[in-house]
TIVEX-912642 format. One line per 4 residues: their letters; for each residue x, y, z of N, C-alpha, C. Coordinates in nm, 2 decimals. Example, Ala and Ser with C-alpha at 12.3 -4.5 7.8 and 13.67 -1.06 7.14 Angstrom:
% TIVEX-912642
as = 1.32/-0.57/0.78/1.23/-0.45/0.78/1.32/-0.33/0.78 ~ 1.28/-0.22/0.71/1.37/-0.11/0.71/1.29/0.00/0.79 $
***
This chain:
% TIVEX-912642
melt = 0.06/-0.17/0.52/0.07/-0.09/0.64/-0.06/-0.10/0.72 ~ -0.04/-0.10/0.85/-0.16/-0.11/0.94/-0.20/0.02/0.99 ~ -0.33/0.03/1.02/-0.38/0.16/1.07/-0.33/0.18/1.22 ~ -0.28/0.08/1.28/-0.23/0.09/1.42/-0.09/0.12/1.43 $
spvl = -0.03/0.18/1.33/0.12/0.22/1.33/0.14/0.31/1.45 ~ 0.25/0.29/1.53/0.29/0.39/1.63/0.31/0.53/1.58 ~ 0.37/0.53/1.46/0.39/0.67/1.40/0.26/0.74/1.37 ~ 0.16/0.67/1.33/0.03/0.73/1.30/-0.03/0.78/1.43 $
hams = -0.01/0.70/1.54/-0.06/0.74/1.67/0.01/0.87/1.71 ~ 0.14/0.88/1.69/0.21/1.00/1.73/0.16/1.12/1.65 ~ 0.13/1.09/1.52/0.08/1.20/1.44/-0.06/1.24/1.49 ~ -0.14/1.15/1.53/-0.27/1.18/1.58/-0.26/1.26/1.71 $
haaa = -0.17/1.23/1.80/-0.15/1.31/1.92/-0.10/1.45/1.88 ~ -0.01/1.46/1.78/0.04/1.59/1.74/-0.08/1.68/1.68 ~ -0.17/1.61/1.61/-0.28/1.68/1.55/-0.38/1.73/1.66 ~ -0.39/1.64/1.77/-0.48/1.68/1.88/-0.42/1.80/1.96 $
agtp = -0.29/1.81/1.95/-0.22/1.92/2.02/-0.21/2.05/1.94 ~ -0.28/2.04/1.82/-0.28/2.16/1.74/-0.17/2.17/1.64 ~ -0.09/2.07/1.62/0.02/2.07/1.52/0.00/1.95/1.42 ~ -0.10/1.97/1.33/-0.12/1.86/1.24/0.00/1.83/1.15 $
avif = 0.01/1.71/1.10/0.13/1.67/1.02/0.12/1.73/0.88 ~ 0.24/1.76/0.83/0.25/1.80/0.69/0.24/1.68/0.60 ~ 0.17/1.69/0.49/0.15/1.58/0.40/0.21/1.62/0.26 ~ 0.30/1.54/0.21/0.35/1.55/0.07/0.30/1.43/-0.01 $
dngs = 0.22/1.46/-0.11/0.17/1.36/-0.21/0.26/1.37/-0.33 ~ 0.36/1.28/-0.35/0.46/1.30/-0.45/0.43/1.23/-0.58 ~ 0.41/1.30/-0.69/0.38/1.24/-0.81/0.48/1.28/-0.92 ~ 0.49/1.20/-1.03/0.58/1.23/-1.14/0.55/1.36/-1.21 $
gqck = 0.42/1.39/-1.21/0.37/1.52/-1.27/0.35/1.63/-1.18 ~ 0.29/1.60/-1.06/0.26/1.71/-0.97/0.29/1.66/-0.83 ~ 0.32/1.76/-0.74/0.33/1.73/-0.60/0.23/1.82/-0.52 ~ 0.16/1.75/-0.43/0.06/1.82/-0.35/0.11/1.83/-0.21 $
agls = 0.08/1.94/-0.14/0.12/1.96/-0.01/0.01/2.02/0.07 ~ 0.00/1.98/0.20/-0.11/2.03/0.29/-0.09/1.98/0.43 ~ -0.19/2.00/0.51/-0.19/1.96/0.65/-0.30/1.85/0.67 ~ -0.27/1.75/0.76/-0.37/1.65/0.79/-0.49/1.71/0.85 $
gela = -0.60/1.66/0.82/-0.73/1.71/0.87/-0.80/1.81/0.78 ~ -0.72/1.86/0.68/-0.78/1.96/0.59/-0.84/1.89/0.47 ~ -0.94/1.95/0.41/-1.02/1.88/0.30/-0.95/1.88/0.17 ~ -0.85/1.98/0.15/-0.79/1.99/0.02/-0.64/2.03/0.04 $
prsv = -0.55/2.00/-0.06/-0.41/2.04/-0.04/-0.41/2.20/-0.04 ~ -0.31/2.25/0.03/-0.28/2.39/0.03/-0.21/2.43/-0.10 ~ -0.13/2.34/-0.16/-0.05/2.37/-0.27/-0.05/2.25/-0.37 ~ -0.06/2.28/-0.50/-0.04/2.18/-0.60/0.06/2.24/-0.70 $
istv = 0.18/2.18/-0.72/0.27/2.24/-0.81/0.33/2.13/-0.90 ~ 0.38/2.16/-1.02/0.44/2.07/-1.11/0.57/2.02/-1.05 ~ 0.60/1.89/-1.07/0.72/1.83/-1.01/0.83/1.86/-1.11 ~ 0.89/1.98/-1.11/0.99/2.02/-1.20/1.08/2.13/-1.14 $
vgyp = 1.20/2.13/-1.17/1.30/2.23/-1.13/1.37/2.28/-1.25 ~ 1.38/2.42/-1.26/1.44/2.48/-1.38/1.57/2.55/-1.35 ~ 1.66/2.54/-1.43/1.79/2.61/-1.42/1.81/2.70/-1.54 ~ 1.87/2.82/-1.52/1.89/2.91/-1.64/1.98/2.84/-1.74 $
kfrf = 1.94/2.86/-1.87/2.02/2.81/-1.98/2.14/2.90/-2.00 ~ 2.12/3.02/-1.98/2.23/3.12/-2.01/2.24/3.21/-1.89 ~ 2.35/3.20/-1.82/2.37/3.27/-1.69/2.34/3.42/-1.71 ~ 2.40/3.48/-1.81/2.39/3.63/-1.83/2.25/3.67/-1.85 $
vmfg = 2.16/3.59/-1.90/2.02/3.63/-1.92/1.95/3.65/-1.78 ~ 2.00/3.57/-1.68/1.93/3.57/-1.55/1.99/3.67/-1.45 ~ 2.10/3.74/-1.49/2.16/3.83/-1.40/2.06/3.94/-1.36 ~ 2.08/3.99/-1.24/2.00/4.11/-1.19/1.92/4.07/-1.07 $
aghr = 1.86/4.17/-1.01/1.78/4.15/-0.89/1.66/4.06/-0.91 ~ 1.63/3.98/-0.81/1.52/3.90/-0.82/1.54/3.76/-0.89 ~ 1.65/3.74/-0.96/1.67/3.62/-1.03/1.75/3.52/-0.94 ~ 1.72/3.39/-0.95/1.77/3.29/-0.87/1.85/3.19/-0.95 $
ewyv = 1.91/3.10/-0.88/1.99/2.99/-0.95/1.90/2.88/-1.00 ~ 1.78/2.86/-0.94/1.69/2.76/-0.98/1.54/2.80/-0.94 ~ 1.45/2.74/-1.02/1.31/2.77/-1.00/1.23/2.64/-0.99 ~ 1.12/2.65/-0.92/1.04/2.53/-0.90/0.89/2.54/-0.94 $
geea = 0.84/2.43/-0.99/0.69/2.43/-1.02/0.65/2.52/-1.13 ~ 0.53/2.59/-1.10/0.48/2.68/-1.21/0.57/2.80/-1.24 ~ 0.65/2.84/-1.14/0.74/2.95/-1.17/0.84/2.90/-1.28 ~ 0.89/2.78/-1.26/0.98/2.72/-1.36/0.91/2.71/-1.50 $
qskr = 0.78/2.66/-1.49/0.71/2.65/-1.62/0.69/2.78/-1.69 ~ 0.66/2.88/-1.62/0.64/3.01/-1.68/0.77/3.07/-1.74 ~ 0.88/3.03/-1.70/1.01/3.08/-1.75/1.08/2.97/-1.84 ~ 1.00/2.87/-1.89/1.07/2.76/-1.95/1.14/2.80/-2.08 $
gils = 1.11/2.91/-2.14/1.19/2.96/-2.25/1.33/2.98/-2.23 ~ 1.37/3.02/-2.10/1.51/3.05/-2.07/1.56/2.96/-1.96 ~ 1.49/2.85/-1.94/1.53/2.75/-1.84/1.55/2.61/-1.90 ~ 1.64/2.54/-1.84/1.65/2.39/-1.87/1.57/2.32/-1.76 $
lnyp = 1.47/2.25/-1.80/1.38/2.18/-1.70/1.43/2.04/-1.66 ~ 1.42/2.01/-1.53/1.45/1.88/-1.48/1.33/1.83/-1.41 ~ 1.30/1.70/-1.44/1.18/1.64/-1.38/1.24/1.53/-1.29 ~ 1.24/1.55/-1.15/1.31/1.46/-1.06/1.24/1.33/-1.03 $
meng = 1.12/1.31/-1.09/1.05/1.18/-1.07/1.01/1.13/-1.21 ~ 1.03/1.00/-1.22/0.99/0.93/-1.34/0.94/0.79/-1.31 ~ 0.82/0.76/-1.36/0.76/0.63/-1.33/0.74/0.60/-1.18 ~ 0.71/0.71/-1.11/0.69/0.70/-0.96/0.82/0.69/-0.88 $
lvts = 0.93/0.70/-0.94/1.06/0.69/-0.87/1.14/0.82/-0.88 ~ 1.20/0.86/-0.77/1.28/0.98/-0.77/1.42/0.95/-0.84 ~ 1.44/1.02/-0.95/1.57/1.00/-1.03/1.67/1.11/-0.99 ~ 1.63/1.22/-0.93/1.73/1.32/-0.89/1.69/1.37/-0.75 $
wdnm = 1.75/1.31/-0.65/1.72/1.35/-0.51/1.75/1.49/-0.47 ~ 1.85/1.55/-0.54/1.89/1.69/-0.51/1.78/1.78/-0.56 ~ 1.72/1.75/-0.67/1.61/1.83/-0.72/1.48/1.81/-0.64 ~ 1.46/1.68/-0.60/1.34/1.65/-0.52/1.35/1.72/-0.39 $
ekiw = 1.47/1.73/-0.33/1.48/1.81/-0.20/1.45/1.95/-0.22 ~ 1.49/2.01/-0.34/1.46/2.15/-0.37/1.31/2.17/-0.37 ~ 1.23/2.07/-0.43/1.09/2.09/-0.44/1.03/2.08/-0.30 ~ 1.07/1.99/-0.21/1.02/1.98/-0.08/1.05/2.11/0.00 $
ryly = 1.17/2.16/-0.02/1.21/2.28/0.06/1.13/2.40/0.01 ~ 1.10/2.41/-0.12/1.02/2.51/-0.17/0.88/2.51/-0.12 ~ 0.82/2.39/-0.11/0.69/2.37/-0.05/0.68/2.41/0.09 ~ 0.78/2.37/0.17/0.79/2.41/0.31/0.80/2.56/0.33 $
ehel = 0.89/2.62/0.26/0.93/2.76/0.28/0.84/2.86/0.21 ~ 0.79/2.83/0.09/0.72/2.93/0.01/0.57/2.90/0.00 ~ 0.53/2.78/0.00/0.39/2.74/-0.01/0.32/2.72/0.13 ~ 0.38/2.64/0.21/0.32/2.61/0.34/0.36/2.71/0.45 $
rlkp = 0.49/2.77/0.43/0.55/2.86/0.52/0.55/2.80/0.66 ~ 0.61/2.68/0.67/0.62/2.61/0.80/0.76/2.56/0.82 ~ 0.80/2.55/0.94/0.93/2.49/0.97/0.92/2.34/0.98 ~ 1.00/2.27/0.90/0.99/2.12/0.90/1.01/2.06/1.04 $
serp = 1.10/2.12/1.12/1.13/2.06/1.25/1.02/2.07/1.35 ~ 0.91/2.14/1.32/0.80/2.16/1.41/0.68/2.07/1.39 ~ 0.68/1.99/1.28/0.56/1.91/1.26/0.61/1.77/1.20 ~ 0.53/1.67/1.23/0.55/1.54/1.17/0.53/1.55/1.02 $
allt = 0.58/1.46/0.94/0.56/1.46/0.80/0.50/1.32/0.75 ~ 0.41/1.33/0.66/0.36/1.20/0.60/0.38/1.22/0.45 ~ 0.45/1.12/0.39/0.48/1.12/0.25/0.42/1.00/0.18 ~ 0.38/1.02/0.05/0.32/0.91/-0.02/0.42/0.85/-0.12 $
etpl = 0.41/0.73/-0.16/0.49/0.67/-0.27/0.41/0.57/-0.35 ~ 0.46/0.53/-0.46/0.40/0.43/-0.55/0.43/0.29/-0.50 ~ 0.33/0.20/-0.52/0.35/0.06/-0.48/0.47/-0.01/-0.56 ~ 0.53/-0.10/-0.49/0.64/-0.18/-0.56/0.77/-0.10/-0.58 $
npls = 0.78/0.01/-0.52/0.91/0.08/-0.53/1.01/0.01/-0.44 ~ 1.14/0.02/-0.48/1.24/-0.05/-0.40/1.26/0.01/-0.26 ~ 1.30/-0.08/-0.16/1.31/-0.03/-0.02/1.41/0.09/-0.01 ~ 1.51/0.08/-0.10/1.62/0.19/-0.09/1.56/0.32/-0.12 $
hrek = 1.45/0.33/-0.20/1.38/0.45/-0.23/1.32/0.51/-0.11 ~ 1.25/0.43/-0.03/1.19/0.48/0.10/1.30/0.52/0.20 ~ 1.41/0.44/0.20/1.52/0.47/0.29/1.58/0.61/0.26 ~ 1.60/0.64/0.13/1.66/0.77/0.09/1.56/0.88/0.13 $
mael = 1.43/0.86/0.11/1.33/0.96/0.14/1.34/0.99/0.29 ~ 1.35/0.89/0.37/1.36/0.90/0.52/1.49/0.98/0.56 ~ 1.59/0.94/0.49/1.72/1.00/0.52/1.72/1.15/0.50 ~ 1.66/1.20/0.39/1.65/1.34/0.36/1.56/1.41/0.46 $
mfes = 1.44/1.35/0.49/1.35/1.41/0.58/1.41/1.43/0.72 ~ 1.48/1.33/0.77/1.53/1.34/0.91/1.66/1.42/0.91 ~ 1.75/1.40/0.81/1.88/1.47/0.82/1.88/1.61/0.76 ~ 1.81/1.63/0.65/1.81/1.76/0.59/1.70/1.85/0.64 $
frvp = 1.58/1.80/0.67/1.47/1.88/0.72/1.44/1.87/0.87 ~ 1.50/1.77/0.93/1.49/1.75/1.08/1.35/1.73/1.13 ~ 1.27/1.66/1.05/1.13/1.64/1.10/1.13/1.55/1.22 ~ 1.04/1.57/1.32/1.04/1.50/1.44/0.98/1.35/1.42 $
alfv = 0.90/1.33/1.32/0.84/1.20/1.30/0.81/1.19/1.15 ~ 0.81/1.07/1.09/0.79/1.05/0.95/0.71/0.92/0.93 ~ 0.61/0.93/0.84/0.54/0.81/0.80/0.53/0.81/0.65 ~ 0.56/0.70/0.59/0.55/0.69/0.44/0.44/0.58/0.41 $
tlqa = 0.35/0.62/0.32/0.24/0.53/0.29/0.22/0.52/0.14 ~ 0.14/0.43/0.10/0.11/0.42/-0.05/0.00/0.52/-0.08 ~ 0.01/0.57/-0.20/-0.09/0.67/-0.25/-0.23/0.61/-0.25 ~ -0.23/0.48/-0.29/-0.36/0.41/-0.30/-0.43/0.40/-0.16 $
lavl = -0.35/0.37/-0.05/-0.41/0.37/0.08/-0.46/0.50/0.12 ~ -0.38/0.61/0.09/-0.42/0.74/0.13/-0.56/0.78/0.06 ~ -0.57/0.74/-0.07/-0.69/0.77/-0.14/-0.81/0.70/-0.07 ~ -0.79/0.57/-0.03/-0.90/0.50/0.03/-0.94/0.56/0.17 $
yasa = -0.83/0.59/0.25/-0.86/0.65/0.38/-0.94/0.78/0.36 ~ -0.90/0.86/0.26/-0.97/0.99/0.24/-1.12/0.97/0.21 ~ -1.15/0.86/0.16/-1.30/0.83/0.13/-1.36/0.76/0.25 ~ -1.29/0.75/0.36/-1.35/0.69/0.48/-1.37/0.54/0.47 $
rttg = -1.29/0.47/0.39/-1.29/0.33/0.37/-1.16/0.26/0.40 ~ -1.17/0.14/0.44/-1.04/0.06/0.46/-1.04/-0.06/0.37 ~ -1.14/-0.08/0.29/-1.14/-0.19/0.19/-1.19/-0.14/0.06 ~ -1.12/-0.18/-0.04/-1.16/-0.14/-0.18/-1.05/-0.17/-0.28 $
lvld = -1.08/-0.13/-0.40/-0.98/-0.15/-0.51/-0.95/-0.01/-0.57 ~ -0.83/0.03/-0.57/-0.79/0.17/-0.61/-0.72/0.15/-0.75 ~ -0.77/0.23/-0.85/-0.70/0.24/-0.98/-0.65/0.38/-0.99 ~ -0.52/0.40/-1.01/-0.46/0.53/-1.01/-0.37/0.54/-1.13 $
sgdg = -0.40/0.63/-1.23/-0.32/0.65/-1.34/-0.28/0.80/-1.34 ~ -0.15/0.83/-1.32/-0.10/0.97/-1.31/-0.02/1.00/-1.43 ~ 0.10/1.07/-1.40/0.19/1.11/-1.51/0.29/1.01/-1.54 ~ 0.33/0.93/-1.44/0.44/0.84/-1.46/0.41/0.69/-1.45 $
vtia = 0.30/0.65/-1.38/0.27/0.51/-1.36/0.12/0.49/-1.34 ~ 0.08/0.37/-1.38/-0.06/0.33/-1.36/-0.06/0.21/-1.27 ~ -0.15/0.21/-1.17/-0.15/0.10/-1.07/-0.29/0.06/-1.03 ~ -0.31/-0.06/-1.00/-0.43/-0.11/-0.94/-0.39/-0.18/-0.81 $
vpvy = -0.45/-0.14/-0.70/-0.41/-0.19/-0.56/-0.54/-0.23/-0.49 ~ -0.55/-0.36/-0.46/-0.66/-0.41/-0.37/-0.62/-0.39/-0.23 ~ -0.72/-0.34/-0.15/-0.69/-0.32/-0.01/-0.80/-0.38/0.07 ~ -0.76/-0.45/0.18/-0.86/-0.52/0.27/-0.83/-0.49/0.41 $
kgky = -0.93/-0.42/0.48/-0.92/-0.38/0.62/-0.79/-0.31/0.65 ~ -0.76/-0.21/0.56/-0.64/-0.13/0.59/-0.51/-0.18/0.55 ~ -0.51/-0.30/0.49/-0.38/-0.36/0.44/-0.39/-0.38/0.29 ~ -0.28/-0.35/0.22/-0.28/-0.37/0.07/-0.24/-0.52/0.05 $
llqg = -0.30/-0.58/-0.05/-0.27/-0.72/-0.08/-0.16/-0.72/-0.19 ~ -0.04/-0.75/-0.14/0.08/-0.74/-0.23/0.07/-0.82/-0.36 ~ 0.02/-0.94/-0.34/0.01/-1.03/-0.46/-0.09/-0.99/-0.56 ~ -0.18/-0.90/-0.52/-0.28/-0.85/-0.61/-0.25/-0.72/-0.68 $
itrv = -0.14/-0.65/-0.65/-0.10/-0.52/-0.70/-0.06/-0.54/-0.85 ~ -0.11/-0.46/-0.93/-0.07/-0.45/-1.07/-0.01/-0.31/-1.10 ~ 0.11/-0.31/-1.16/0.17/-0.18/-1.18/0.22/-0.18/-1.33 ~ 0.19/-0.07/-1.40/0.23/-0.05/-1.54/0.30/0.08/-1.55 $
dfag = 0.43/0.08/-1.59/0.50/0.21/-1.60/0.47/0.28/-1.73 ~ 0.34/0.31/-1.75/0.28/0.38/-1.87/0.17/0.47/-1.82 ~ 0.18/0.60/-1.85/0.08/0.69/-1.80/0.08/0.82/-1.88 ~ 0.04/0.93/-1.82/0.03/1.05/-1.90/0.15/1.10/-1.97 $
rdvt = 0.27/1.09/-1.91/0.39/1.13/-1.98/0.42/1.05/-2.10 ~ 0.38/0.92/-2.10/0.40/0.84/-2.22/0.31/0.88/-2.33 ~ 0.19/0.92/-2.30/0.09/0.97/-2.40/0.15/1.10/-2.46 ~ 0.21/1.18/-2.38/0.27/1.31/-2.43/0.39/1.27/-2.53 $
kyla = 0.47/1.17/-2.49/0.58/1.13/-2.58/0.52/1.07/-2.71 ~ 0.41/1.00/-2.70/0.35/0.94/-2.82/0.30/1.05/-2.91 ~ 0.24/1.15/-2.86/0.19/1.26/-2.93/0.30/1.34/-3.00 ~ 0.41/1.35/-2.93/0.53/1.42/-2.98/0.59/1.34/-3.10 $
rlll = 0.58/1.21/-3.09/0.63/1.13/-3.21/0.54/1.14/-3.33 ~ 0.41/1.15/-3.30/0.31/1.17/-3.41/0.34/1.31/-3.48 ~ 0.36/1.41/-3.40/0.39/1.54/-3.45/0.53/1.54/-3.53 ~ 0.62/1.46/-3.48/0.75/1.45/-3.55/0.73/1.39/-3.69 $
etgh = 0.64/1.30/-3.70/0.61/1.24/-3.83/0.55/1.33/-3.93 ~ 0.49/1.44/-3.88/0.44/1.55/-3.97/0.53/1.66/-3.99 ~ 0.66/1.65/-3.94/0.76/1.75/-3.96/0.77/1.85/-3.85 ~ 0.71/1.83/-3.73/0.72/1.92/-3.62/0.79/1.85/-3.51 $
sfms = 0.91/1.91/-3.47/1.00/1.85/-3.38/0.99/1.91/-3.24 ~ 0.96/1.83/-3.14/0.95/1.87/-3.00/1.04/1.77/-2.92 ~ 1.17/1.80/-2.91/1.27/1.71/-2.85/1.31/1.74/-2.71 ~ 1.32/1.87/-2.68/1.37/1.90/-2.55/1.26/1.90/-2.44 $
ater = 1.30/1.90/-2.31/1.20/1.89/-2.21/1.11/2.01/-2.21 ~ 1.17/2.13/-2.25/1.08/2.25/-2.26/0.98/2.24/-2.37 ~ 1.03/2.18/-2.48/0.93/2.17/-2.59/0.83/2.06/-2.57 ~ 0.86/1.96/-2.49/0.77/1.86/-2.45/0.65/1.92/-2.37 $
eivr = 0.68/2.03/-2.29/0.57/2.09/-2.22/0.47/2.15/-2.31 ~ 0.52/2.20/-2.43/0.42/2.25/-2.53/0.33/2.13/-2.58 ~ 0.39/2.02/-2.60/0.31/1.90/-2.64/0.21/1.86/-2.53 ~ 0.26/1.87/-2.41/0.17/1.84/-2.30/0.05/1.93/-2.29 $
dike = 0.08/2.06/-2.32/-0.03/2.16/-2.32/-0.13/2.12/-2.44 ~ -0.08/2.08/-2.55/-0.16/2.04/-2.66/-0.25/1.92/-2.62 ~ -0.19/1.83/-2.55/-0.26/1.71/-2.51/-0.37/1.74/-2.41 ~ -0.35/1.83/-2.32/-0.44/1.86/-2.21/-0.54/1.97/-2.25 $
npcp = -0.51/2.04/-2.35/-0.60/2.15/-2.40/-0.63/2.14/-2.54 ~ -0.70/2.03/-2.59/-0.73/2.01/-2.73/-0.81/2.12/-2.79 ~ -0.79/2.13/-2.92/-0.87/2.23/-3.00/-1.02/2.19/-2.98 ~ -1.11/2.30/-2.97/-1.25/2.27/-2.96/-1.30/2.20/-3.09 $
ggla = -1.40/2.12/-3.08/-1.46/2.05/-3.19/-1.61/2.02/-3.17 ~ -1.68/1.98/-3.27/-1.82/1.95/-3.25/-1.86/1.83/-3.34 ~ -1.98/1.78/-3.31/-2.03/1.67/-3.39/-2.07/1.71/-3.53 ~ -2.11/1.83/-3.55/-2.16/1.88/-3.68/-2.08/2.01/-3.71 $
pcha = -2.04/2.02/-3.84/-1.97/2.14/-3.88/-2.05/2.27/-3.86 ~ -1.97/2.37/-3.83/-2.03/2.50/-3.81/-2.05/2.57/-3.95 ~ -2.17/2.64/-3.96/-2.20/2.70/-4.09/-2.20/2.85/-4.06 ~ -2.12/2.93/-4.14/-2.12/3.07/-4.13/-2.25/3.13/-4.17 $
p = -2.30/3.23/-4.11/-2.43/3.29/-4.14/-2.42/3.36/-4.28 $
***
């Protein structure tokens, strides 16, 4: 992608007019949302949608048909969790749309039709993936303009550089992307569909070998917590006084 894209110029004019673009950084583990020109995302949520396991449990005021992000994680004992992205690809567009809608309405509190949108994606995704993303943004959210870029390019631009090598390992995919003067070098991109979620699965397998079963998506979240928050340890054993 070139820095001289007409869509980027349109977004720059929108920002100059006081309506900066909405940015969605879409990851298999987390989605980040914010506005162009700001130093940090306004919202970072888990890429997950939860549905009640038992309808009667969720009856009553304040309960909904589905939950998103950390709210879904906090209720995971009574929800069936769905992860709409795997290895950098959307596997459930219906649930991905729910996440974007939640970010617009509850986190950013903005109307999609009033601002351009910039979305990120993983390198070497099929063209049909980007086409479906554009279809949802234009037809469901009615955004006035849309630009889709590689996460690696966005990382480089954020550091005020247009040339460099980006190594990115997230929850679903690990990539190395060489960039020269604002263009990624396609022949130099390396992509491995192995990342944090695979480490979680491996840890779950090790636990299974010791007699501890974590098979469901909800139980896998417990394993992820174990992975990310290991027990404290030290180089030397502690001695009681």
